[in-house]
SEPA-17027 format. One record per atom (N, C-alpha, C): residue number from 1; residue in one letter; x, y, z. Coordinates in nm, 4 decimals. Layout:
+-----+-----+----------+----------+----------+
:   n : res :        u :        v :        w :
+-----+-----+----------+----------+----------+
: NUM :   a :        X :        Y :        Z :
...
+-----+-----+----------+----------+----------+
//
This chain:
+-----+-----+----------+----------+----------+
:   n : res :        u :        v :        w :
+-----+-----+----------+----------+----------+
:   1 :   x :  -0.6142 :   2.2816 :   3.4666 :
:   1 :   x :  -0.6075 :   2.1205 :   3.4057 :
:   1 :   x :  -0.4896 :   1.9812 :   3.3990 :
:   2 :   x :  -0.4461 :   2.0176 :   3.5359 :
:   2 :   x :  -0.3090 :   1.9363 :   3.5364 :
:   2 :   x :  -0.3452 :   1.8626 :   3.6467 :
:   3 :   x :  -0.4300 :   1.8919 :   3.7101 :
:   3 :   x :  -0.5240 :   1.8321 :   3.9146 :
:   3 :   x :  -0.6022 :   1.7216 :   3.8034 :
:   4 :   x :  -0.7465 :   1.7355 :   3.6650 :
:   4 :   x :  -0.8000 :   1.7046 :   3.6278 :
:   4 :   x :  -0.7858 :   1.5568 :   3.6135 :
:   5 :   x :  -0.6241 :   1.5776 :   3.4923 :
:   5 :   x :  -0.5690 :   1.4557 :   3.4615 :
:   5 :   x :  -0.5255 :   1.3180 :   3.5096 :
:   6 :   x :  -0.4818 :   1.4198 :   3.6261 :
:   6 :   x :  -0.4215 :   1.3580 :   3.7729 :
:   6 :   x :  -0.5599 :   1.2483 :   3.8470 :
:   7 :   x :  -0.6530 :   1.3463 :   3.7898 :
:   7 :   x :  -0.7552 :   1.2629 :   3.8704 :
:   7 :   x :  -0.8035 :   1.1820 :   3.7509 :
:   8 :   x :  -0.8478 :   1.1697 :   3.6583 :
:   8 :   x :  -0.8888 :   1.0669 :   3.5411 :
:   8 :   x :  -0.7339 :   0.9315 :   3.5038 :
:   9 :   x :  -0.6480 :   1.0514 :   3.5459 :
:   9 :   x :  -0.5215 :   0.8849 :   3.4936 :
:   9 :   x :  -0.5374 :   0.7738 :   3.6279 :
:  10 :   x :  -0.5979 :   0.8531 :   3.7850 :
:  10 :   x :  -0.6148 :   0.7474 :   3.8843 :
:  10 :   x :  -0.7445 :   0.6621 :   3.8552 :
:  11 :   x :  -0.8715 :   0.7328 :   3.8329 :
:  11 :   x :  -1.0032 :   0.6766 :   3.8029 :
:  11 :   x :  -0.9631 :   0.5124 :   3.6992 :
:  12 :   x :  -0.8815 :   0.5515 :   3.5860 :
:  12 :   x :  -0.8871 :   0.4886 :   3.4811 :
:  12 :   x :  -0.7947 :   0.3706 :   3.5095 :
:  13 :   x :  -0.6968 :   0.3592 :   3.6840 :
:  13 :   x :  -0.6070 :   0.3071 :   3.7383 :
:  13 :   x :  -0.6491 :   0.1754 :   3.7878 :
:  14 :   x :  -0.7725 :   0.2529 :   3.8822 :
:  14 :   x :  -0.8891 :   0.1908 :   3.9747 :
:  14 :   x :  -0.9905 :   0.1219 :   3.9168 :
:  15 :   x :  -0.9613 :   0.1753 :   3.8247 :
:  15 :   x :  -1.1074 :   0.1446 :   3.6978 :
:  15 :   x :  -1.0847 :  -0.0355 :   3.5858 :
:  16 :   x :  -0.9191 :  -0.0395 :   3.6277 :
:  16 :   x :  -0.8882 :  -0.1245 :   3.5536 :
:  16 :   x :  -0.8086 :  -0.2158 :   3.7158 :
:  17 :   x :  -0.7714 :  -0.1934 :   3.8180 :
:  17 :   x :  -0.7464 :  -0.2903 :   3.9298 :
:  17 :   x :  -0.8238 :  -0.3221 :   3.9758 :
:  18 :   x :  -0.9840 :  -0.2418 :   3.9481 :
:  18 :   x :  -1.1046 :  -0.3024 :   3.9623 :
:  18 :   x :  -1.1803 :  -0.4721 :   3.8682 :
:  19 :   x :  -1.1154 :  -0.4375 :   3.7492 :
:  19 :   x :  -1.1179 :  -0.5373 :   3.6292 :
:  19 :   x :  -1.0147 :  -0.6711 :   3.6337 :
:  20 :   x :  -0.8871 :  -0.5875 :   3.6879 :
:  20 :   x :  -0.8653 :  -0.7425 :   3.7018 :
:  20 :   x :  -0.8594 :  -0.8436 :   3.8273 :
:  21 :   x :  -0.9288 :  -0.7703 :   3.9346 :
:  21 :   x :  -0.9607 :  -0.8162 :   4.0641 :
:  21 :   x :  -1.0830 :  -0.9762 :   3.9852 :
:  22 :   x :  -1.1671 :  -0.8457 :   3.9302 :
:  22 :   x :  -1.2910 :  -0.9310 :   3.8822 :
:  22 :   x :  -1.2382 :  -1.0455 :   3.8082 :
:  23 :   x :  -1.1566 :  -1.0128 :   3.7506 :
:  23 :   x :  -1.0760 :  -1.1937 :   3.6561 :
:  23 :   x :  -1.0329 :  -1.2865 :   3.7172 :
:  24 :   x :  -0.9164 :  -1.1522 :   3.8143 :
:  24 :   x :  -0.8806 :  -1.3219 :   3.8649 :
:  24 :   x :  -0.9281 :  -1.3422 :   3.9922 :
:  25 :   x :  -1.0460 :  -1.3032 :   4.0156 :
:  25 :   x :  -1.2155 :  -1.3921 :   4.0939 :
:  25 :   x :  -1.2579 :  -1.5111 :   4.0167 :
:  26 :   x :  -1.2134 :  -1.4685 :   3.8979 :
:  26 :   x :  -1.3351 :  -1.5622 :   3.8234 :
:  26 :   x :  -1.1837 :  -1.7184 :   3.7291 :
:  27 :   x :  -1.0963 :  -1.6394 :   3.8325 :
:  27 :   x :  -0.9932 :  -1.7617 :   3.7339 :
:  27 :   x :  -0.8696 :  -1.7791 :   3.6222 :
:  28 :   x :  -0.9322 :  -1.6636 :   3.5498 :
:  28 :   x :  -0.9272 :  -1.5726 :   3.4270 :
:  28 :   x :  -0.7226 :  -1.6337 :   3.4766 :
:  29 :   x :  -0.6617 :  -1.5643 :   3.5515 :
:  29 :   x :  -0.5206 :  -1.5715 :   3.4965 :
:  29 :   x :  -0.4616 :  -1.6888 :   3.5311 :
:  30 :   x :  -0.4964 :  -1.7586 :   3.5968 :
:  30 :   x :  -0.4715 :  -1.9148 :   3.6811 :
:  30 :   x :  -0.5446 :  -1.9970 :   3.5275 :
:  31 :   x :  -0.6095 :  -2.0439 :   3.4999 :
:  31 :   x :  -0.6579 :  -2.0863 :   3.4123 :
:  31 :   x :  -0.6866 :  -2.1092 :   3.2307 :
:  32 :   x :  -0.6791 :  -1.9766 :   3.1581 :
:  32 :   x :  -0.6696 :  -1.9183 :   3.0861 :
:  32 :   x :  -0.6065 :  -2.0204 :   2.9717 :
:  33 :   x :  -0.6703 :  -1.9986 :   2.8998 :
:  33 :   x :  -0.6430 :  -2.1108 :   2.7577 :
:  33 :   x :  -0.5617 :  -2.0068 :   2.6810 :
:  34 :   x :  -0.3761 :  -2.0969 :   2.6493 :
:  34 :   x :  -0.3595 :  -1.9190 :   2.5269 :
:  34 :   x :  -0.4136 :  -1.9539 :   2.4458 :
:  35 :   x :  -0.5107 :  -1.9146 :   2.3916 :
:  35 :   x :  -0.5525 :  -1.8861 :   2.2071 :
:  35 :   x :  -0.5815 :  -1.7365 :   2.2890 :
:  36 :   x :  -0.6678 :  -1.7470 :   2.1505 :
:  36 :   x :  -0.7116 :  -1.6076 :   2.0221 :
:  36 :   x :  -0.8169 :  -1.5800 :   2.1776 :
:  37 :   x :  -0.9366 :  -1.6361 :   2.2005 :
:  37 :   x :  -1.0618 :  -1.6856 :   2.2606 :
:  37 :   x :  -1.0603 :  -1.6584 :   2.3936 :
:  38 :   x :  -0.9493 :  -1.7024 :   2.4609 :
:  38 :   x :  -0.9371 :  -1.7493 :   2.6361 :
:  38 :   x :  -0.8790 :  -1.5408 :   2.6697 :
:  39 :   x :  -0.7726 :  -1.5450 :   2.5888 :
:  39 :   x :  -0.6836 :  -1.3954 :   2.6256 :
:  39 :   x :  -0.7704 :  -1.2983 :   2.6036 :
:  40 :   x :  -0.8285 :  -1.3201 :   2.5436 :
:  40 :   x :  -0.9430 :  -1.1594 :   2.4654 :
:  40 :   x :  -1.0635 :  -1.1730 :   2.6278 :
:  41 :   x :  -1.1060 :  -1.2737 :   2.6880 :
:  41 :   x :  -1.1705 :  -1.2950 :   2.7202 :
:  41 :   x :  -1.1742 :  -1.2125 :   2.8299 :
:  42 :   x :  -0.9641 :  -1.3057 :   2.8979 :
:  42 :   x :  -0.9338 :  -1.2053 :   3.0462 :
:  42 :   x :  -0.9416 :  -1.0471 :   2.9789 :
:  43 :   x :  -0.8571 :  -1.0498 :   2.8779 :
:  43 :   x :  -0.8811 :  -0.8546 :   2.8635 :
:  43 :   x :  -0.9985 :  -0.8176 :   2.8927 :
:  44 :   x :  -1.1611 :  -0.8298 :   2.8095 :
:  44 :   x :  -1.2100 :  -0.7596 :   2.7590 :
:  44 :   x :  -1.2970 :  -0.7152 :   2.9948 :
:  45 :   x :  -1.3134 :  -0.8742 :   3.0814 :
:  45 :   x :  -1.3206 :  -0.8835 :   3.2284 :
:  45 :   x :  -1.1932 :  -0.7570 :   3.2368 :
:  46 :   x :  -1.0887 :  -0.7006 :   3.2239 :
:  46 :   x :  -1.0305 :  -0.6356 :   3.2670 :
:  46 :   x :  -1.0685 :  -0.5125 :   3.2879 :
:  47 :   x :  -1.0724 :  -0.4897 :   3.1210 :
:  47 :   x :  -1.1047 :  -0.3128 :   3.0662 :
:  47 :   x :  -1.2338 :  -0.3096 :   3.0740 :
:  48 :   x :  -1.3887 :  -0.3876 :   3.1388 :
:  48 :   x :  -1.5026 :  -0.4174 :   3.2110 :
:  48 :   x :  -1.4592 :  -0.3469 :   3.3310 :
:  49 :   x :  -1.3567 :  -0.3303 :   3.4262 :
:  49 :   x :  -1.4132 :  -0.3326 :   3.6030 :
:  49 :   x :  -1.4753 :  -0.3625 :   3.6184 :
:  50 :   x :  -1.5459 :  -0.2590 :   3.7061 :
:  50 :   x :  -1.6598 :  -0.2756 :   3.7604 :
:  50 :   x :  -1.7385 :  -0.3108 :   3.7208 :
:  51 :   x :  -1.8300 :  -0.2834 :   3.6182 :
:  51 :   x :  -1.9547 :  -0.3551 :   3.5047 :
:  51 :   x :  -1.9765 :  -0.5029 :   3.5103 :
:  52 :   x :  -1.8268 :  -0.5994 :   3.6214 :
:  52 :   x :  -1.8354 :  -0.7529 :   3.6077 :
:  52 :   x :  -1.9462 :  -0.7265 :   3.7136 :
:  53 :   x :  -1.9069 :  -0.6504 :   3.8190 :
:  53 :   x :  -2.0222 :  -0.6531 :   3.9863 :
:  53 :   x :  -2.0882 :  -0.6023 :   3.9277 :
:  54 :   x :  -2.1603 :  -0.5461 :   3.8310 :
:  54 :   x :  -2.2558 :  -0.4964 :   3.8008 :
:  54 :   x :  -2.3396 :  -0.6126 :   3.7611 :
:  55 :   x :  -2.3322 :  -0.8014 :   3.6987 :
:  55 :   x :  -2.3846 :  -0.8612 :   3.6080 :
:  55 :   x :  -2.3544 :  -0.8532 :   3.4930 :
:  56 :   x :  -2.2345 :  -0.7984 :   3.4430 :
:  56 :   x :  -2.2095 :  -0.8067 :   3.3226 :
:  56 :   x :  -2.0548 :  -0.9263 :   3.3380 :
:  57 :   x :  -2.1010 :  -1.0195 :   3.2061 :
:  57 :   x :  -2.0521 :  -1.1449 :   3.1708 :
:  57 :   x :  -1.8920 :  -1.1319 :   3.0605 :
:  58 :   x :  -1.8681 :  -1.0847 :   3.0273 :
:  58 :   x :  -1.7814 :  -1.0447 :   2.8702 :
:  58 :   x :  -1.7666 :  -1.2220 :   2.8683 :
:  59 :   x :  -1.7378 :  -1.2620 :   2.6825 :
:  59 :   x :  -1.6943 :  -1.4035 :   2.7058 :
:  59 :   x :  -1.6868 :  -1.3567 :   2.5287 :
:  60 :   x :  -1.5293 :  -1.4436 :   2.4834 :
:  60 :   x :  -1.5363 :  -1.4503 :   2.3739 :
:  60 :   x :  -1.4998 :  -1.5640 :   2.2922 :
:  61 :   x :  -1.6114 :  -1.6646 :   2.2275 :
:  61 :   x :  -1.5942 :  -1.7479 :   2.1680 :
:  61 :   x :  -1.5258 :  -1.8312 :   2.1178 :
:  62 :   x :  -1.4622 :  -1.6866 :   1.9764 :
:  62 :   x :  -1.4337 :  -1.7616 :   1.9302 :
:  62 :   x :  -1.3636 :  -1.6567 :   1.8790 :
:  63 :   x :  -1.2271 :  -1.6299 :   1.7715 :
:  63 :   x :  -1.1420 :  -1.5576 :   1.7328 :
:  63 :   x :  -1.0934 :  -1.5435 :   1.5935 :
:  64 :   x :  -1.1422 :  -1.4474 :   1.4802 :
:  64 :   x :  -1.0750 :  -1.4742 :   1.3563 :
:  64 :   x :  -0.9454 :  -1.3542 :   1.3737 :
:  65 :   x :  -0.8686 :  -1.4573 :   1.3293 :
:  65 :   x :  -0.7804 :  -1.3532 :   1.3715 :
:  65 :   x :  -0.7315 :  -1.3903 :   1.1863 :
:  66 :   x :  -0.6854 :  -1.2833 :   1.0492 :
:  66 :   x :  -0.6522 :  -1.3056 :   0.9890 :
:  66 :   x :  -0.5170 :  -1.3909 :   0.9199 :
:  67 :   x :  -0.5059 :  -1.5085 :   0.8409 :
:  67 :   x :  -0.4221 :  -1.5211 :   0.8230 :
:  67 :   x :  -0.3207 :  -1.5105 :   0.7151 :
:  68 :   x :  -0.1672 :  -1.5111 :   0.7093 :
:  68 :   x :  -0.0730 :  -1.4254 :   0.6052 :
:  68 :   x :  -0.1120 :  -1.4928 :   0.4887 :
:  69 :   x :  -0.0814 :  -1.4413 :   0.3658 :
:  69 :   x :  -0.1423 :  -1.5147 :   0.2761 :
:  69 :   x :  -0.0058 :  -1.5826 :   0.1924 :
+-----+-----+----------+----------+----------+
//
């Protein structure tokens, strides 16, 4: 079991690194607007990982953050 957990961890790390590379190639790290939509697009692109190279282009247009009452 220990070996399987290590392999899964390695695969998750590789997945996220590929997503970060895709986000970097799209310029999201240098030009991300410091608003909810820009940060969400960056995060979703990193999480999408290798799917970015299969044509997935996740975008967040707006965020609805609850306002305190």
